[in-house]
A tleap script that builds the chain and sets N, CA, C and O, in Angstrom:
source leaprc.protein.ff14SB
mol = sequence {
  NMET LYS GLU ILE VAL ALA PHE ILE ARG GLU
  ARG SER PRO GLY THR PHE ILE ILE ILE GLY
  GLY PRO TYR PRO SER HIE LEU ASP ARG GLY
  GLU LEU SER ASP SER LEU GLU MET ILE LEU
  LYS LYS ILE GLY ALA ASP ILE TYR VAL ILE
  GLU GLY GLN GLY GLU ALA THR LEU ALA ARG
  VAL ILE GLN ALA LEU LYS LYS GLY PRO ARG
  LEU ALA GLU LEU THR SER ILE PRO ASN LEU
  LEU VAL PHE ASP LYS GLY LYS ALA PHE ARG
  THR GLY ARG GLU PRO GLU ASP ASN PRO ILE
  ASN GLU ASN ARG VAL GLU TRP GLY LEU PHE
  GLU ALA SER CALA
}
set mol.1.N position { 53.287 -116.668 -181.231 }
set mol.1.CA position { 53.497 -116.315 -182.687 }
set mol.1.C position { 54.054 -117.444 -183.575 }
set mol.1.O position { 53.689 -117.629 -184.736 }
set mol.2.N position { 54.933 -118.150 -182.952 }
set mol.2.CA position { 55.511 -119.253 -183.713 }
set mol.2.C position { 54.572 -120.239 -184.178 }
set mol.2.O position { 54.600 -120.635 -185.343 }
set mol.3.N position { 53.742 -120.656 -183.330 }
set mol.3.CA position { 52.632 -121.607 -183.649 }
set mol.3.C position { 51.803 -121.036 -184.670 }
set mol.3.O position { 51.508 -121.710 -185.657 }
set mol.4.N position { 51.385 -119.816 -184.522 }
set mol.4.CA position { 50.457 -119.259 -185.653 }
set mol.4.C position { 51.179 -119.181 -187.082 }
set mol.4.O position { 50.583 -119.478 -188.117 }
set mol.5.N position { 52.354 -118.808 -187.054 }
set mol.5.CA position { 53.149 -118.798 -188.348 }
set mol.5.C position { 53.162 -120.240 -188.826 }
set mol.5.O position { 52.872 -120.473 -189.999 }
set mol.6.N position { 53.471 -121.197 -188.012 }
set mol.6.CA position { 53.625 -122.598 -188.480 }
set mol.6.C position { 52.233 -123.075 -189.074 }
set mol.6.O position { 52.163 -123.773 -190.086 }
set mol.7.N position { 51.144 -122.641 -188.361 }
set mol.7.CA position { 49.729 -122.950 -188.823 }
set mol.7.C position { 49.579 -122.288 -190.215 }
set mol.7.O position { 49.215 -123.004 -191.149 }
set mol.8.N position { 49.807 -121.104 -190.403 }
set mol.8.CA position { 49.669 -120.492 -191.614 }
set mol.8.C position { 50.525 -121.071 -192.771 }
set mol.8.O position { 50.042 -121.181 -193.898 }
set mol.9.N position { 51.745 -121.424 -192.499 }
set mol.9.CA position { 52.693 -121.980 -193.475 }
set mol.9.C position { 52.200 -123.353 -193.848 }
set mol.9.O position { 52.389 -123.763 -194.993 }
set mol.10.N position { 51.626 -124.032 -193.018 }
set mol.10.CA position { 51.093 -125.366 -193.345 }
set mol.10.C position { 49.931 -125.314 -194.354 }
set mol.10.O position { 49.797 -126.141 -195.257 }
set mol.11.N position { 49.057 -124.223 -194.119 }
set mol.11.CA position { 47.873 -124.225 -194.922 }
set mol.11.C position { 48.051 -123.321 -196.134 }
set mol.11.O position { 47.321 -123.485 -197.111 }
set mol.12.N position { 48.943 -122.419 -196.117 }
set mol.12.CA position { 49.152 -121.524 -197.202 }
set mol.12.C position { 50.640 -121.125 -197.316 }
set mol.12.O position { 51.011 -120.039 -196.870 }
set mol.13.N position { 51.502 -121.990 -197.908 }
set mol.13.CA position { 52.828 -121.870 -197.915 }
set mol.13.C position { 53.326 -120.594 -198.631 }
set mol.13.O position { 54.399 -120.094 -198.291 }
set mol.14.N position { 52.576 -120.059 -199.609 }
set mol.14.CA position { 53.005 -118.939 -200.380 }
set mol.14.C position { 52.615 -117.575 -199.758 }
set mol.14.O position { 52.952 -116.544 -200.340 }
set mol.15.N position { 51.934 -117.529 -198.624 }
set mol.15.CA position { 51.443 -116.388 -198.048 }
set mol.15.C position { 52.579 -115.629 -197.415 }
set mol.15.O position { 53.373 -116.234 -196.694 }
set mol.16.N position { 52.702 -114.343 -197.642 }
set mol.16.CA position { 53.553 -113.476 -196.902 }
set mol.16.C position { 52.996 -113.164 -195.430 }
set mol.16.O position { 51.872 -112.692 -195.256 }
set mol.17.N position { 53.855 -113.462 -194.414 }
set mol.17.CA position { 53.385 -113.319 -193.093 }
set mol.17.C position { 54.066 -112.134 -192.535 }
set mol.17.O position { 55.295 -112.067 -192.540 }
set mol.18.N position { 53.252 -111.110 -192.009 }
set mol.18.CA position { 53.729 -109.838 -191.449 }
set mol.18.C position { 53.309 -109.892 -190.015 }
set mol.18.O position { 52.186 -110.239 -189.649 }
set mol.19.N position { 54.340 -109.505 -189.186 }
set mol.19.CA position { 54.054 -109.413 -187.637 }
set mol.19.C position { 54.613 -108.028 -187.314 }
set mol.19.O position { 55.677 -107.550 -187.708 }
set mol.20.N position { 53.663 -107.459 -186.496 }
set mol.20.CA position { 54.186 -106.184 -185.805 }
set mol.20.C position { 53.539 -106.101 -184.422 }
set mol.20.O position { 53.035 -107.109 -183.928 }
set mol.21.N position { 53.540 -104.964 -183.805 }
set mol.21.CA position { 53.040 -104.801 -182.501 }
set mol.21.C position { 54.176 -104.626 -181.470 }
set mol.21.O position { 55.336 -104.396 -181.813 }
set mol.22.N position { 53.781 -104.746 -180.209 }
set mol.22.CA position { 54.742 -104.435 -179.109 }
set mol.22.C position { 55.841 -105.428 -179.070 }
set mol.22.O position { 56.924 -105.001 -178.670 }
set mol.23.N position { 55.753 -106.794 -179.445 }
set mol.23.CA position { 56.672 -107.727 -179.107 }
set mol.23.C position { 57.956 -107.326 -180.015 }
set mol.23.O position { 59.002 -107.005 -179.451 }
set mol.24.N position { 57.865 -107.347 -181.336 }
set mol.24.CA position { 59.137 -106.973 -182.066 }
set mol.24.C position { 59.685 -105.634 -181.731 }
set mol.24.O position { 60.902 -105.461 -181.678 }
set mol.25.N position { 58.826 -104.669 -181.498 }
set mol.25.CA position { 59.333 -103.294 -181.170 }
set mol.25.C position { 60.117 -103.265 -179.891 }
set mol.25.O position { 61.185 -102.657 -179.834 }
set mol.26.N position { 59.586 -103.943 -178.808 }
set mol.26.CA position { 60.126 -104.054 -177.523 }
set mol.26.C position { 61.511 -104.789 -177.619 }
set mol.26.O position { 62.453 -104.373 -176.944 }
set mol.27.N position { 61.637 -105.776 -178.372 }
set mol.27.CA position { 62.880 -106.521 -178.516 }
set mol.27.C position { 63.913 -105.710 -179.139 }
set mol.27.O position { 65.089 -105.880 -178.818 }
set mol.28.N position { 63.547 -104.775 -180.071 }
set mol.28.CA position { 64.425 -104.014 -180.782 }
set mol.28.C position { 65.039 -102.841 -179.817 }
set mol.28.O position { 66.129 -102.308 -180.025 }
set mol.29.N position { 64.254 -102.557 -178.839 }
set mol.29.CA position { 64.764 -101.377 -177.968 }
set mol.29.C position { 65.370 -101.964 -176.724 }
set mol.29.O position { 66.037 -101.207 -176.018 }
set mol.30.N position { 65.226 -103.183 -176.381 }
set mol.30.CA position { 65.728 -103.636 -175.032 }
set mol.30.C position { 67.169 -104.268 -175.279 }
set mol.30.O position { 67.839 -104.111 -176.300 }
set mol.31.N position { 67.514 -105.000 -174.173 }
set mol.31.CA position { 68.927 -105.606 -174.117 }
set mol.31.C position { 68.999 -106.681 -175.167 }
set mol.31.O position { 70.125 -106.994 -175.552 }
set mol.32.N position { 67.974 -107.275 -175.671 }
set mol.32.CA position { 67.976 -108.239 -176.699 }
set mol.32.C position { 68.095 -107.824 -178.174 }
set mol.32.O position { 68.111 -108.645 -179.091 }
set mol.33.N position { 68.172 -106.566 -178.329 }
set mol.33.CA position { 68.157 -106.034 -179.718 }
set mol.33.C position { 69.367 -106.480 -180.502 }
set mol.33.O position { 69.295 -106.371 -181.726 }
set mol.34.N position { 70.458 -106.963 -179.972 }
set mol.34.CA position { 71.515 -107.604 -180.708 }
set mol.34.C position { 71.151 -109.023 -181.301 }
set mol.34.O position { 71.683 -109.509 -182.299 }
set mol.35.N position { 70.184 -109.602 -180.553 }
set mol.35.CA position { 69.658 -111.003 -180.975 }
set mol.35.C position { 68.439 -110.891 -181.696 }
set mol.35.O position { 67.859 -111.929 -182.014 }
set mol.36.N position { 67.935 -109.717 -182.021 }
set mol.36.CA position { 66.637 -109.498 -182.744 }
set mol.36.C position { 66.399 -110.382 -183.923 }
set mol.36.O position { 65.364 -111.036 -184.047 }
set mol.37.N position { 67.477 -110.389 -184.875 }
set mol.37.CA position { 67.240 -111.167 -185.991 }
set mol.37.C position { 67.101 -112.704 -185.651 }
set mol.37.O position { 66.231 -113.413 -186.156 }
set mol.38.N position { 67.990 -113.124 -184.796 }
set mol.38.CA position { 67.941 -114.495 -184.542 }
set mol.38.C position { 66.534 -114.990 -183.823 }
set mol.38.O position { 66.012 -116.065 -184.122 }
set mol.39.N position { 66.030 -114.164 -182.929 }
set mol.39.CA position { 64.754 -114.403 -182.411 }
set mol.39.C position { 63.730 -114.452 -183.338 }
set mol.39.O position { 62.986 -115.431 -183.392 }
set mol.40.N position { 63.596 -113.376 -184.171 }
set mol.40.CA position { 62.502 -113.246 -185.098 }
set mol.40.C position { 62.638 -114.258 -186.268 }
set mol.40.O position { 61.619 -114.652 -186.837 }
set mol.41.N position { 63.878 -114.693 -186.645 }
set mol.41.CA position { 63.926 -115.671 -187.717 }
set mol.41.C position { 63.400 -116.954 -187.202 }
set mol.41.O position { 62.893 -117.764 -187.979 }
set mol.42.N position { 63.500 -117.193 -185.864 }
set mol.42.CA position { 62.928 -118.548 -185.377 }
set mol.42.C position { 61.462 -118.540 -185.280 }
set mol.42.O position { 60.849 -119.605 -185.343 }
set mol.43.N position { 60.841 -117.396 -185.127 }
set mol.43.CA position { 59.325 -117.299 -185.336 }
set mol.43.C position { 58.917 -117.625 -186.658 }
set mol.43.O position { 57.932 -118.345 -186.823 }
set mol.44.N position { 59.606 -117.146 -187.681 }
set mol.44.CA position { 59.327 -117.590 -189.108 }
set mol.44.C position { 58.565 -116.759 -190.059 }
set mol.44.O position { 58.367 -117.138 -191.213 }
set mol.45.N position { 58.081 -115.495 -189.545 }
set mol.45.CA position { 57.444 -114.669 -190.497 }
set mol.45.C position { 58.491 -114.155 -191.609 }
set mol.45.O position { 59.706 -114.346 -191.558 }
set mol.46.N position { 57.856 -113.526 -192.536 }
set mol.46.CA position { 58.583 -112.822 -193.595 }
set mol.46.C position { 59.004 -111.388 -193.307 }
set mol.46.O position { 60.141 -110.976 -193.536 }
set mol.47.N position { 58.050 -110.672 -192.804 }
set mol.47.CA position { 58.224 -109.229 -192.580 }
set mol.47.C position { 57.868 -108.911 -191.138 }
set mol.47.O position { 56.898 -109.444 -190.597 }
set mol.48.N position { 58.645 -108.051 -190.524 }
set mol.48.CA position { 58.417 -107.581 -189.116 }
set mol.48.C position { 58.384 -106.006 -189.259 }
set mol.48.O position { 59.248 -105.366 -189.858 }
set mol.49.N position { 57.260 -105.455 -188.623 }
set mol.49.CA position { 57.163 -104.074 -188.484 }
set mol.49.C position { 57.772 -103.720 -187.133 }
set mol.49.O position { 57.269 -104.141 -186.091 }
set mol.50.N position { 58.844 -102.953 -187.151 }
set mol.50.CA position { 59.629 -102.592 -186.016 }
set mol.50.C position { 59.303 -101.151 -185.575 }
set mol.50.O position { 60.167 -100.276 -185.627 }
set mol.51.N position { 58.167 -100.933 -185.179 }
set mol.51.CA position { 57.785 -99.575 -184.721 }
set mol.51.C position { 56.443 -99.717 -183.847 }
set mol.51.O position { 55.506 -100.424 -184.219 }
set mol.52.N position { 56.438 -99.047 -182.759 }
set mol.52.CA position { 55.347 -99.149 -181.844 }
set mol.52.C position { 54.059 -98.639 -182.518 }
set mol.52.O position { 52.995 -99.155 -182.179 }
set mol.53.N position { 54.075 -97.732 -183.381 }
set mol.53.CA position { 52.813 -97.319 -184.081 }
set mol.53.C position { 52.905 -97.677 -185.481 }
set mol.53.O position { 52.728 -96.761 -186.283 }
set mol.54.N position { 53.149 -98.839 -185.927 }
set mol.54.CA position { 53.458 -99.121 -187.217 }
set mol.54.C position { 52.274 -99.234 -188.314 }
set mol.54.O position { 52.425 -99.899 -189.339 }
set mol.55.N position { 51.181 -98.589 -188.042 }
set mol.55.CA position { 50.064 -98.560 -188.972 }
set mol.55.C position { 50.423 -98.031 -190.314 }
set mol.55.O position { 50.019 -98.630 -191.311 }
set mol.56.N position { 51.040 -97.118 -190.407 }
set mol.56.CA position { 51.520 -96.261 -191.624 }
set mol.56.C position { 52.519 -97.243 -192.377 }
set mol.56.O position { 52.371 -97.483 -193.576 }
set mol.57.N position { 53.503 -97.779 -191.649 }
set mol.57.CA position { 54.388 -98.748 -192.165 }
set mol.57.C position { 53.727 -99.990 -192.716 }
set mol.57.O position { 54.068 -100.377 -193.834 }
set mol.58.N position { 52.763 -100.682 -191.992 }
set mol.58.CA position { 52.065 -101.660 -192.538 }
set mol.58.C position { 51.173 -101.431 -193.784 }
set mol.58.O position { 51.041 -102.302 -194.644 }
set mol.59.N position { 50.500 -100.091 -193.852 }
set mol.59.CA position { 49.915 -99.819 -195.045 }
set mol.59.C position { 50.808 -99.675 -196.251 }
set mol.59.O position { 50.395 -99.959 -197.375 }
set mol.60.N position { 51.981 -99.253 -196.035 }
set mol.60.CA position { 52.972 -99.127 -197.194 }
set mol.60.C position { 53.496 -100.452 -197.498 }
set mol.60.O position { 53.951 -100.651 -198.625 }
set mol.61.N position { 53.486 -101.444 -196.567 }
set mol.61.CA position { 54.019 -102.795 -196.964 }
set mol.61.C position { 52.922 -103.412 -197.799 }
set mol.61.O position { 53.173 -103.941 -198.882 }
set mol.62.N position { 51.772 -103.348 -197.321 }
set mol.62.CA position { 50.525 -103.964 -198.147 }
set mol.62.C position { 50.391 -103.348 -199.608 }
set mol.62.O position { 50.120 -104.057 -200.577 }
set mol.63.N position { 50.593 -102.029 -199.691 }
set mol.63.CA position { 50.662 -101.472 -201.065 }
set mol.63.C position { 51.668 -101.986 -201.897 }
set mol.63.O position { 51.458 -102.260 -203.078 }
set mol.64.N position { 52.872 -102.147 -201.275 }
set mol.64.CA position { 54.020 -102.663 -202.131 }
set mol.64.C position { 53.869 -104.052 -202.554 }
set mol.64.O position { 54.278 -104.451 -203.645 }
set mol.65.N position { 53.212 -104.881 -201.585 }
set mol.65.CA position { 52.949 -106.437 -201.835 }
set mol.65.C position { 51.907 -106.483 -202.974 }
set mol.65.O position { 52.039 -107.345 -203.842 }
set mol.66.N position { 50.899 -105.627 -203.025 }
set mol.66.CA position { 49.840 -105.742 -203.919 }
set mol.66.C position { 50.355 -105.465 -205.317 }
set mol.66.O position { 49.711 -105.897 -206.273 }
set mol.67.N position { 51.453 -104.785 -205.500 }
set mol.67.CA position { 52.038 -104.680 -206.806 }
set mol.67.C position { 52.726 -105.830 -207.402 }
set mol.67.O position { 53.049 -105.900 -208.587 }
set mol.68.N position { 52.949 -106.811 -206.428 }
set mol.68.CA position { 53.631 -108.080 -206.723 }
set mol.68.C position { 54.568 -108.535 -205.506 }
set mol.68.O position { 55.117 -107.720 -204.765 }
set mol.69.N position { 54.681 -109.800 -205.391 }
set mol.69.CA position { 55.463 -110.333 -204.252 }
set mol.69.C position { 56.951 -110.113 -204.359 }
set mol.69.O position { 57.698 -111.088 -204.280 }
set mol.70.N position { 57.418 -108.934 -204.527 }
set mol.70.CA position { 58.857 -108.742 -204.776 }
set mol.70.C position { 59.327 -108.036 -203.517 }
set mol.70.O position { 59.039 -106.853 -203.335 }
set mol.71.N position { 60.055 -108.742 -202.631 }
set mol.71.CA position { 60.467 -108.162 -201.366 }
set mol.71.C position { 61.548 -106.988 -201.548 }
set mol.71.O position { 61.744 -106.170 -200.648 }
set mol.72.N position { 62.184 -106.961 -202.676 }
set mol.72.CA position { 63.119 -105.893 -202.928 }
set mol.72.C position { 62.478 -104.471 -202.994 }
set mol.72.O position { 63.175 -103.464 -202.868 }
set mol.73.N position { 61.136 -104.419 -203.193 }
set mol.73.CA position { 60.524 -103.130 -203.184 }
set mol.73.C position { 60.256 -102.589 -201.819 }
set mol.73.O position { 59.819 -101.444 -201.701 }
set mol.74.N position { 60.516 -103.419 -200.677 }
set mol.74.CA position { 60.288 -103.108 -199.396 }
set mol.74.C position { 61.503 -102.270 -198.918 }
set mol.74.O position { 61.385 -101.595 -197.895 }
set mol.75.N position { 62.583 -102.283 -199.568 }
set mol.75.CA position { 63.799 -101.614 -199.059 }
set mol.75.C position { 63.552 -100.035 -198.810 }
set mol.75.O position { 64.319 -99.444 -198.050 }
set mol.76.N position { 62.627 -99.433 -199.360 }
set mol.76.CA position { 62.416 -98.055 -199.273 }
set mol.76.C position { 61.492 -97.762 -198.086 }
set mol.76.O position { 61.408 -96.614 -197.652 }
set mol.77.N position { 60.786 -98.791 -197.544 }
set mol.77.CA position { 59.880 -98.541 -196.465 }
set mol.77.C position { 60.599 -98.557 -195.134 }
set mol.77.O position { 61.327 -99.510 -194.855 }
set mol.78.N position { 60.443 -97.626 -194.367 }
set mol.78.CA position { 61.194 -97.643 -193.027 }
set mol.78.C position { 60.480 -98.714 -191.978 }
set mol.78.O position { 59.374 -99.205 -192.201 }
set mol.79.N position { 61.169 -98.964 -190.963 }
set mol.79.CA position { 60.724 -99.629 -189.653 }
set mol.79.C position { 60.479 -101.198 -190.070 }
set mol.79.O position { 59.623 -101.864 -189.489 }
set mol.80.N position { 61.211 -101.683 -191.012 }
set mol.80.CA position { 61.024 -103.175 -191.192 }
set mol.80.C position { 62.264 -104.030 -191.015 }
set mol.80.O position { 63.388 -103.570 -191.218 }
set mol.81.N position { 62.042 -105.294 -190.628 }
set mol.81.CA position { 63.015 -106.285 -190.729 }
set mol.81.C position { 62.496 -107.237 -191.647 }
set mol.81.O position { 61.384 -107.689 -191.376 }
set mol.82.N position { 63.086 -107.651 -192.709 }
set mol.82.CA position { 62.466 -108.635 -193.720 }
set mol.82.C position { 63.488 -109.850 -193.970 }
set mol.82.O position { 64.711 -109.727 -194.047 }
set mol.83.N position { 62.830 -110.928 -194.070 }
set mol.83.CA position { 63.503 -112.160 -194.222 }
set mol.83.C position { 63.190 -112.672 -195.661 }
set mol.83.O position { 62.049 -112.978 -196.007 }
set mol.84.N position { 64.287 -112.746 -196.482 }
set mol.84.CA position { 64.105 -113.133 -197.827 }
set mol.84.C position { 65.142 -114.277 -198.156 }
set mol.84.O position { 66.364 -114.131 -198.200 }
set mol.85.N position { 64.494 -115.344 -198.361 }
set mol.85.CA position { 65.359 -116.577 -198.670 }
set mol.85.C position { 66.465 -116.907 -197.633 }
set mol.85.O position { 67.604 -117.249 -197.953 }
set mol.86.N position { 66.006 -116.766 -196.320 }
set mol.86.CA position { 66.922 -116.992 -195.179 }
set mol.86.C position { 67.789 -115.866 -194.815 }
set mol.86.O position { 68.426 -115.902 -193.762 }
set mol.87.N position { 67.853 -114.881 -195.607 }
set mol.87.CA position { 68.609 -113.638 -195.262 }
set mol.87.C position { 67.797 -112.483 -194.721 }
set mol.87.O position { 66.653 -112.294 -195.135 }
set mol.88.N position { 68.348 -111.710 -193.816 }
set mol.88.CA position { 67.603 -110.636 -193.270 }
set mol.88.C position { 68.096 -109.315 -193.740 }
set mol.88.O position { 69.300 -109.122 -193.911 }
set mol.89.N position { 67.246 -108.451 -193.940 }
set mol.89.CA position { 67.554 -106.966 -194.172 }
set mol.89.C position { 66.822 -106.118 -193.449 }
set mol.89.O position { 65.635 -106.397 -193.283 }
set mol.90.N position { 67.333 -104.988 -192.904 }
set mol.90.CA position { 66.606 -103.960 -192.115 }
set mol.90.C position { 66.498 -102.605 -192.938 }
set mol.90.O position { 67.364 -102.212 -193.719 }
set mol.91.N position { 65.410 -102.004 -192.675 }
set mol.91.CA position { 65.297 -100.657 -193.210 }
set mol.91.C position { 65.463 -99.672 -192.220 }
set mol.91.O position { 65.411 -99.984 -191.030 }
set mol.92.N position { 65.684 -98.360 -192.636 }
set mol.92.CA position { 65.865 -97.303 -191.590 }
set mol.92.C position { 64.717 -97.141 -190.730 }
set mol.92.O position { 63.612 -97.614 -190.999 }
set mol.93.N position { 64.996 -96.431 -189.637 }
set mol.93.CA position { 63.899 -96.119 -188.678 }
set mol.93.C position { 63.284 -94.666 -188.979 }
set mol.93.O position { 63.955 -93.679 -189.284 }
set mol.94.N position { 62.003 -94.706 -188.851 }
set mol.94.CA position { 61.182 -93.413 -189.019 }
set mol.94.C position { 60.137 -93.497 -188.054 }
set mol.94.O position { 59.167 -94.220 -188.280 }
set mol.95.N position { 60.237 -92.794 -186.936 }
set mol.95.CA position { 59.168 -92.907 -185.840 }
set mol.95.C position { 57.849 -92.334 -186.430 }
set mol.95.O position { 57.838 -91.333 -187.146 }
set mol.96.N position { 56.801 -92.994 -186.102 }
set mol.96.CA position { 55.343 -92.717 -186.523 }
set mol.96.C position { 54.662 -91.959 -185.354 }
set mol.96.O position { 54.872 -92.142 -184.155 }
set mol.97.N position { 53.864 -91.134 -185.884 }
set mol.97.CA position { 52.906 -90.368 -184.899 }
set mol.97.C position { 51.589 -90.458 -185.501 }
set mol.97.O position { 51.234 -89.655 -186.364 }
set mol.98.N position { 50.836 -91.419 -185.076 }
set mol.98.CA position { 49.430 -91.654 -185.531 }
set mol.98.C position { 48.467 -91.267 -184.418 }
set mol.98.O position { 48.229 -92.072 -183.517 }
set mol.99.N position { 47.886 -90.019 -184.451 }
set mol.99.CA position { 47.058 -89.674 -183.460 }
set mol.99.C position { 45.667 -90.402 -183.560 }
set mol.99.O position { 44.989 -90.393 -184.588 }
set mol.100.N position { 45.311 -91.029 -182.402 }
set mol.100.CA position { 44.130 -91.748 -182.443 }
set mol.100.C position { 42.834 -91.146 -182.919 }
set mol.100.O position { 42.005 -91.754 -183.596 }
set mol.101.N position { 42.731 -89.906 -182.509 }
set mol.101.CA position { 41.458 -89.170 -183.046 }
set mol.101.C position { 41.331 -88.911 -184.551 }
set mol.101.O position { 40.234 -88.720 -185.076 }
set mol.102.N position { 42.457 -88.910 -185.210 }
set mol.102.CA position { 42.587 -88.771 -186.614 }
set mol.102.C position { 42.501 -90.083 -187.342 }
set mol.102.O position { 42.422 -90.110 -188.571 }
set mol.103.N position { 42.514 -91.145 -186.626 }
set mol.103.CA position { 42.658 -92.505 -187.236 }
set mol.103.C position { 41.556 -93.517 -186.667 }
set mol.103.O position { 41.737 -94.734 -186.716 }
set mol.104.N position { 40.499 -92.988 -186.170 }
set mol.104.CA position { 39.583 -93.712 -185.609 }
set mol.104.C position { 38.662 -94.502 -186.686 }
set mol.104.O position { 38.669 -94.097 -187.848 }
set mol.105.N position { 38.013 -95.420 -186.390 }
set mol.105.CA position { 37.252 -96.358 -187.407 }
set mol.105.C position { 35.833 -95.401 -187.356 }
set mol.105.O position { 35.265 -94.995 -186.341 }
set mol.106.N position { 35.484 -95.195 -188.642 }
set mol.106.CA position { 34.173 -94.551 -188.922 }
set mol.106.C position { 33.230 -95.633 -189.126 }
set mol.106.O position { 33.017 -96.117 -190.237 }
set mol.107.N position { 32.643 -96.027 -188.024 }
set mol.107.CA position { 31.624 -97.183 -188.053 }
set mol.107.C position { 30.388 -96.813 -188.898 }
set mol.107.O position { 29.737 -97.748 -189.365 }
set mol.108.N position { 30.053 -95.729 -189.107 }
set mol.108.CA position { 28.891 -95.318 -189.873 }
set mol.108.C position { 29.028 -95.705 -191.441 }
set mol.108.O position { 28.081 -95.680 -192.228 }
set mol.109.N position { 30.378 -96.074 -191.774 }
set mol.109.CA position { 30.580 -96.351 -193.249 }
set mol.109.C position { 30.263 -97.962 -193.432 }
set mol.109.O position { 30.323 -98.460 -194.556 }
set mol.110.N position { 29.939 -98.713 -192.329 }
set mol.110.CA position { 29.793 -100.137 -192.438 }
set mol.110.C position { 28.248 -100.257 -192.452 }
set mol.110.O position { 27.492 -99.478 -191.870 }
set mol.111.N position { 27.880 -101.309 -193.175 }
set mol.111.CA position { 26.474 -101.809 -193.070 }
set mol.111.C position { 26.238 -102.444 -191.844 }
set mol.111.O position { 27.126 -103.135 -191.344 }
set mol.112.N position { 25.078 -102.286 -191.260 }
set mol.112.CA position { 24.616 -102.948 -190.054 }
set mol.112.C position { 24.321 -104.473 -190.406 }
set mol.112.O position { 23.682 -104.800 -191.405 }
set mol.113.N position { 24.833 -105.343 -189.517 }
set mol.113.CA position { 24.558 -106.733 -189.814 }
set mol.113.C position { 23.214 -107.173 -189.089 }
set mol.113.O position { 22.791 -106.637 -188.065 }
set mol.114.N position { 22.648 -108.139 -189.706 }
set mol.114.CA position { 21.426 -108.619 -189.210 }
set mol.114.C position { 21.516 -109.613 -187.956 }
set mol.114.O position { 20.488 -110.078 -187.462 }
savepdb mol mol.pdb
quit
């Protein structure tokens, strides 16, 4: 992840980088949870989704960022660890339950490629 973040920063320094998935969520639940901020700060992303099923959280983050790149608007979105100018803030936890059958991709909505 650190290499990917560095690659993106080099080519697009103003881009907000969001990381989620099993790695940050696992760190938060394990014995390394006390070191979570330090570990994720070294990776270098701006926003981490700290929820095993973070799809709803990610959607809310993207909606907030589309309004403008103001990280302060993220404080009301649960399941985040956000780095802003070198300082970290965490938001509250809210477990997600995203049933796979209700959130499957509707492939029929896409045009067939040639």
